C-alpha positions as CSV (number, residue, x, y, z in Angstrom):
1,M,8.0,-34.2,-60.7
2,A,9.3,-34.7,-64.2
3,S,6.6,-36.0,-66.7
4,Q,8.5,-39.2,-67.2
5,D,8.0,-40.1,-63.6
6,W,4.3,-40.5,-64.1
7,F,5.1,-43.2,-66.7
8,D,7.6,-44.8,-64.4
9,K,5.7,-44.8,-61.1
10,D,2.7,-46.9,-60.3
11,F,1.1,-45.0,-57.4
12,Y,-1.6,-47.6,-57.0
13,K,1.0,-50.3,-56.5
14,V,2.9,-48.1,-54.0
15,L,-0.2,-47.8,-51.8
16,G,-1.3,-51.4,-52.5
17,V,-4.8,-50.5,-53.8
18,K,-6.7,-51.2,-57.0
19,K,-7.2,-48.5,-59.7
20,D,-10.9,-48.3,-58.8
21,V,-10.3,-47.6,-55.1
22,T,-12.7,-45.1,-53.6
23,A,-11.5,-41.9,-52.0
24,A,-12.5,-43.2,-48.6
25,D,-10.6,-46.4,-48.9
26,L,-7.6,-44.7,-50.3
27,K,-7.5,-42.3,-47.4
28,K,-7.9,-45.2,-44.9
29,T,-5.1,-47.1,-46.5
30,Y,-2.7,-44.2,-46.6
31,R,-3.3,-43.3,-43.0
32,K,-2.5,-46.9,-41.9
33,L,0.7,-47.0,-44.0
34,A,1.7,-43.5,-43.0
35,R,1.5,-44.4,-39.3
36,K,3.6,-47.5,-39.9
37,Y,6.4,-45.8,-41.8
38,H,6.4,-42.3,-40.3
39,P,9.9,-41.1,-39.3
40,D,8.7,-40.3,-35.8
41,S,8.0,-44.0,-35.3
42,N,11.1,-45.1,-37.1
43,A,13.9,-42.9,-35.8
44,G,17.1,-43.4,-37.9
45,D,15.5,-45.8,-40.3
46,E,16.3,-44.4,-43.8
47,Q,14.3,-47.1,-45.6
48,A,11.2,-46.3,-43.6
49,E,11.7,-42.5,-44.3
50,A,12.1,-43.2,-48.0
51,K,9.0,-45.4,-47.9
52,F,7.0,-42.6,-46.1
53,K,8.0,-40.1,-48.8
54,E,7.0,-42.5,-51.5
55,L,3.6,-43.1,-49.9
56,S,3.1,-39.3,-49.4
57,E,4.0,-38.7,-53.1
58,A,1.5,-41.3,-54.3
59,Y,-1.3,-40.2,-52.0
60,S,-0.8,-36.5,-52.9
61,V,-1.6,-37.3,-56.5
62,L,-4.4,-40.0,-56.1
63,S,-6.2,-38.0,-53.4
64,D,-6.6,-35.0,-55.7
65,P,-9.5,-35.9,-58.2
66,E,-8.0,-33.7,-61.0
67,Q,-4.4,-35.0,-60.6
68,R,-5.7,-38.6,-60.4
69,K,-7.7,-38.2,-63.6
70,E,-4.7,-36.7,-65.3
71,Y,-2.3,-39.4,-63.9
72,D,-4.6,-42.2,-65.1
73,A,-4.8,-40.6,-68.6
74,V,-1.0,-40.3,-68.9
75,R,-0.5,-43.9,-67.7
76,A,-3.2,-45.2,-70.0
77,M,-1.7,-43.3,-73.0
78,G,1.9,-44.3,-72.3
79,S,1.2,-47.9,-71.3
80,G,4.7,-47.9,-69.8
81,A,6.3,-46.3,-72.9
82,R,9.3,-43.9,-72.7
83,F,10.2,-41.0,-74.8
84,T,13.2,-42.0,-76.9
85,A,15.8,-39.8,-78.7
86,P,15.5,-39.3,-82.4
87,G,17.2,-42.1,-84.5
88,G,16.1,-44.8,-82.0
89,G,15.7,-47.2,-85.0
90,G,11.9,-47.5,-84.5
91,A,12.4,-49.4,-81.2
92,N,9.3,-50.3,-79.2
93,G,8.1,-47.6,-76.9
94,G,9.3,-44.7,-79.1
95,F,7.8,-41.3,-79.5
96,D,5.8,-42.3,-82.5
97,D,4.2,-45.2,-80.5
98,V,3.0,-42.8,-77.8
99,F,1.6,-40.0,-80.1
100,G,1.2,-41.6,-83.5
101,G,-2.1,-43.3,-82.8
102,M,-3.5,-40.2,-81.3
103,F,-2.7,-37.8,-84.0
104,G,-2.9,-39.9,-87.2
105,G,0.7,-41.0,-87.3
106,G,1.7,-44.1,-89.2
107,A,3.0,-47.4,-87.9
108,R,6.6,-47.9,-87.0
109,G,8.8,-47.2,-90.0
110,T,6.5,-44.5,-91.3
111,S,7.9,-41.0,-91.3
112,T,5.9,-38.7,-89.1
113,S,6.5,-34.9,-88.9
114,Y,5.7,-32.8,-85.7
115,Q,6.0,-29.0,-85.8
116,Q,7.3,-27.4,-82.5
117,A,3.9,-25.6,-81.9
118,D,2.0,-28.9,-82.2
119,F,4.4,-30.6,-79.8
120,E,3.8,-27.9,-77.3
121,D,0.1,-28.2,-77.6
122,I,0.3,-31.9,-77.1
123,L,2.2,-31.6,-73.9
124,G,0.2,-28.6,-72.8
125,G,-3.1,-30.6,-72.9
126,V,-1.6,-33.6,-71.1
127,F,0.5,-31.9,-68.4
128,G,-1.5,-28.6,-67.9
129,R,0.9,-26.2,-69.7
130,G,0.3,-23.8,-72.5
131,G,3.9,-24.3,-73.9
132,F,7.5,-24.6,-73.0
133,G,7.7,-20.9,-71.9
134,Q,5.0,-21.3,-69.3
135,S,5.4,-23.4,-66.2
136,S,2.8,-24.4,-63.6
137,G,5.4,-26.4,-61.6
138,G,5.4,-29.8,-60.0
139,Y,3.5,-32.7,-61.4
140,R,1.5,-30.6,-64.0
141,G,4.5,-29.1,-65.8
142,F,8.2,-28.8,-66.0
143,G,8.6,-25.9,-63.5
144,G,9.3,-25.6,-59.8
145,P,8.2,-28.1,-57.1
146,T,4.6,-28.4,-56.0
147,P,3.7,-27.1,-52.5
148,G,2.3,-29.6,-50.1
149,R,-1.5,-29.6,-49.6
150,D,-3.0,-27.8,-46.6
151,V,-4.7,-29.8,-43.9
152,T,-7.9,-28.7,-42.1
153,A,-8.6,-29.7,-38.5
154,S,-10.7,-28.6,-35.6
155,T,-10.4,-28.6,-31.8
156,T,-12.6,-27.7,-28.8
157,I,-11.1,-25.7,-25.9
158,D,-12.5,-24.5,-22.6
159,F,-13.5,-20.9,-22.1
160,L,-10.6,-20.1,-19.8
161,T,-8.0,-21.3,-22.3
162,A,-9.7,-19.3,-25.0
163,T,-9.6,-16.2,-22.8
164,K,-6.1,-16.5,-21.3
165,G,-4.3,-18.4,-24.0
166,D,-2.3,-21.5,-23.6
167,Q,-0.4,-24.2,-25.5
168,I,-2.3,-27.4,-26.4
169,T,-1.2,-30.7,-28.0
170,L,-2.9,-32.1,-31.1
171,Q,-2.4,-35.5,-32.8
172,T,-2.7,-35.8,-36.6
173,A,-4.2,-38.6,-38.5
174,E,-0.7,-39.9,-39.2
175,G,0.0,-40.1,-35.5
176,R,2.2,-36.9,-35.3
177,T,1.9,-34.6,-32.3
178,I,1.7,-30.9,-32.9
179,K,2.1,-28.2,-30.2
180,V,-0.2,-25.3,-30.9
181,N,-0.1,-21.9,-29.2
182,I,-3.6,-20.6,-28.6
183,P,-3.5,-16.8,-28.4
184,A,-5.3,-15.0,-25.6
185,G,-8.8,-13.9,-26.7
186,V,-9.4,-16.5,-29.4
187,S,-13.1,-16.5,-30.3
188,D,-15.4,-19.4,-31.1
189,G,-15.1,-20.4,-34.8
190,Q,-11.8,-18.5,-35.2
191,K,-9.2,-20.2,-37.6
192,I,-5.6,-20.5,-36.7
193,K,-3.0,-21.2,-39.5
194,L,0.1,-23.2,-38.6
195,R,2.7,-22.8,-41.3
196,G,4.5,-25.9,-42.5
197,K,2.3,-28.4,-40.5
198,G,0.3,-29.7,-43.4
199,H,1.1,-32.4,-46.0
200,P,4.7,-32.7,-47.3
201,S,5.4,-31.7,-50.9
202,P,5.7,-34.8,-53.2
203,D,8.6,-33.3,-55.1
204,G,10.6,-31.2,-52.7
205,G,8.5,-28.1,-52.4
206,P,7.3,-26.3,-49.3
207,T,5.2,-28.2,-46.8
208,G,1.5,-27.2,-46.7
209,D,-0.1,-25.5,-43.7
210,L,-2.5,-26.7,-41.1
211,V,-5.7,-24.6,-40.8
212,L,-7.2,-25.2,-37.3
213,T,-10.8,-24.1,-36.5
214,V,-11.3,-23.5,-32.7
215,S,-14.5,-24.1,-31.0
216,V,-14.9,-22.7,-27.5
217,R,-17.1,-24.3,-24.8
218,K,-19.6,-22.1,-23.1
219,H,-18.9,-21.0,-19.6
220,P,-21.6,-21.5,-16.9
221,V,-21.2,-17.9,-15.6
222,F,-19.3,-15.6,-18.1
223,E,-19.8,-14.8,-21.7
224,R,-17.8,-12.8,-24.2
225,D,-18.7,-9.4,-25.3
226,G,-15.8,-8.4,-27.6
227,L,-12.9,-8.0,-25.1
228,N,-15.3,-7.6,-22.2
229,L,-16.7,-10.3,-20.0
230,R,-20.3,-10.1,-19.0
231,V,-21.8,-11.8,-15.9
232,N,-25.3,-11.6,-14.5
233,V,-25.3,-10.8,-10.8
234,P,-28.5,-11.4,-8.7
235,V,-29.2,-8.9,-5.9
236,T,-32.1,-8.9,-3.4
237,F,-35.0,-6.5,-3.5
238,V,-33.7,-4.9,-0.3
239,E,-30.2,-4.6,-1.6
240,A,-31.4,-3.0,-4.8
241,T,-33.7,-0.6,-3.0
242,L,-31.5,0.4,0.0
243,G,-28.1,-0.1,-1.6
244,A,-25.4,-2.6,-0.6
245,T,-21.8,-3.8,-1.2
246,I,-21.7,-7.1,-3.0
247,E,-19.2,-9.6,-4.2
248,V,-18.9,-10.3,-8.0
249,P,-16.9,-13.2,-9.4
250,T,-14.0,-12.8,-11.8
251,L,-12.6,-15.2,-14.4
252,G,-9.8,-17.2,-12.9
253,G,-9.3,-14.9,-9.9
254,E,-10.7,-13.7,-6.6
255,P,-14.1,-12.0,-6.4
256,V,-14.2,-8.2,-6.4
257,R,-16.5,-6.0,-4.2
258,L,-18.9,-3.6,-5.9
259,R,-21.2,-0.9,-4.5
260,V,-24.9,-1.2,-5.6
261,A,-26.4,2.3,-5.2
262,P,-29.8,2.7,-3.6
263,G,-32.6,2.3,-6.1
264,T,-30.6,0.3,-8.6
265,P,-33.0,-1.2,-11.2
266,S,-32.6,-4.7,-12.7
267,G,-30.5,-4.6,-15.8
268,R,-28.1,-1.9,-14.7
269,V,-24.5,-2.6,-15.7
270,L,-21.7,-2.1,-13.1
271,R,-18.3,-2.0,-14.8
272,V,-15.0,-3.3,-13.3
273,K,-12.1,-1.8,-15.3
274,G,-9.4,-4.1,-16.7
275,R,-10.9,-7.4,-15.6
276,G,-12.0,-8.6,-19.0
277,V,-10.0,-10.3,-21.8
278,S,-6.4,-9.2,-22.2
279,T,-4.8,-9.4,-25.6
280,S,-2.2,-7.6,-27.7
281,K,-4.9,-5.3,-29.0
282,G,-6.1,-4.2,-25.5
283,T,-7.8,-5.3,-22.3
284,G,-11.5,-5.4,-21.8
285,D,-13.6,-4.8,-18.6
286,L,-15.9,-6.9,-16.5
287,L,-19.6,-6.0,-17.0
288,A,-21.7,-7.0,-14.0
289,V,-25.4,-6.9,-15.0
290,V,-27.7,-6.4,-12.0
291,Q,-30.6,-8.8,-11.8
292,V,-33.1,-8.2,-9.0
293,A,-34.1,-11.5,-7.5
294,V,-37.7,-11.9,-6.4
295,P,-38.3,-14.3,-3.5
296,S,-40.4,-17.2,-4.4
297,H,-41.3,-18.1,-0.7
298,L,-42.3,-15.6,2.0
299,S,-43.1,-16.3,5.6
300,A,-46.4,-15.0,7.0
301,E,-44.5,-12.3,8.8
302,A,-42.6,-11.2,5.7
303,R,-45.8,-11.1,3.6
304,A,-47.4,-9.0,6.2
305,A,-44.5,-6.6,6.3
306,L,-44.5,-6.4,2.5
307,E,-48.2,-5.6,2.4
308,K,-47.6,-2.9,5.0
309,F,-44.8,-1.5,2.8
310,H,-47.1,-1.5,-0.3
311,E,-49.5,0.7,1.7
312,L,-46.7,3.1,2.4
313,E,-44.9,3.2,-1.0
314,P,-45.6,5.9,-3.6
315,H,-48.7,5.0,-5.5
316,E,-47.1,5.4,-9.0
317,N,-47.5,3.0,-11.9
318,P,-44.0,2.3,-13.3
319,R,-45.5,1.4,-16.7
320,D,-47.2,4.6,-17.4
321,D,-44.3,6.1,-19.3
322,L,-43.9,2.8,-21.3
323,I,-47.6,2.9,-22.4
324,L,-47.4,6.6,-23.3
325,R,-44.3,6.1,-25.4
326,A,-45.9,3.0,-27.1
327,R,-48.8,5.2,-28.2
328,G,-46.4,7.6,-29.8
């Protein structure tokens, strides 16, 4: 935006707010107006589209504390004055009126001299430039257009969507709907950048981005271990002791059958190749962690049989090696 525009445009009036409006009230007002005039809600209405751009331009400046402070300073300094060409005859609103009082210039009719270096310093302090040869672009200088501001958002997806990937639909604060492709294998807390889905530029520059933070709901059975999926699988004491073939669940598919070898201890991991998370970087495995289930209720006959087994089992203390290693 050219510097003159800040003298010409009353952004507070555009949004219908007072100059002391709080950031929260400013945002609330903008969202309400943006929904009303958004092009998606006013297809083919050029006036609504122009109004939406005007609102976005005003909010882009006033929602940024630094730009708002700078804008207020320029408006207060200029009081609606315009730069006039030399020889303007001392008309009201001339260059001397704007800068004369600030730098010791005389009243209208008094000759005031400005060297080029001084003039550059004046504009540099007001508009954020070091001189005519340096441009920061957009509102703060005379260079290229200002990029639109990025927007941050968050969403929560289920475990299966995070693992397999899918397309979801989001709705922005302005009422726009955005299709987002969730890549397979996205992890909890991961950020996804959607280019060009942020705030529009106030002066014709590139649109900002949308930075989406993804939260993943926990699964009641599976958990992520890199690209692997881990699941705890209970087996009975007899299955662990004598060996057995058991069924193990898979994520989004039919169970697979696994062989539990005789004498399998609790905590042993049985691996199923290729049944983990599949991404462009590779495919993980399914890790079935054996958990020996201890019965909480025994019949009298079962207890008697177990006591008989205890008499017949090897009389070894399984904790002897643990205690020995602990002593060093």
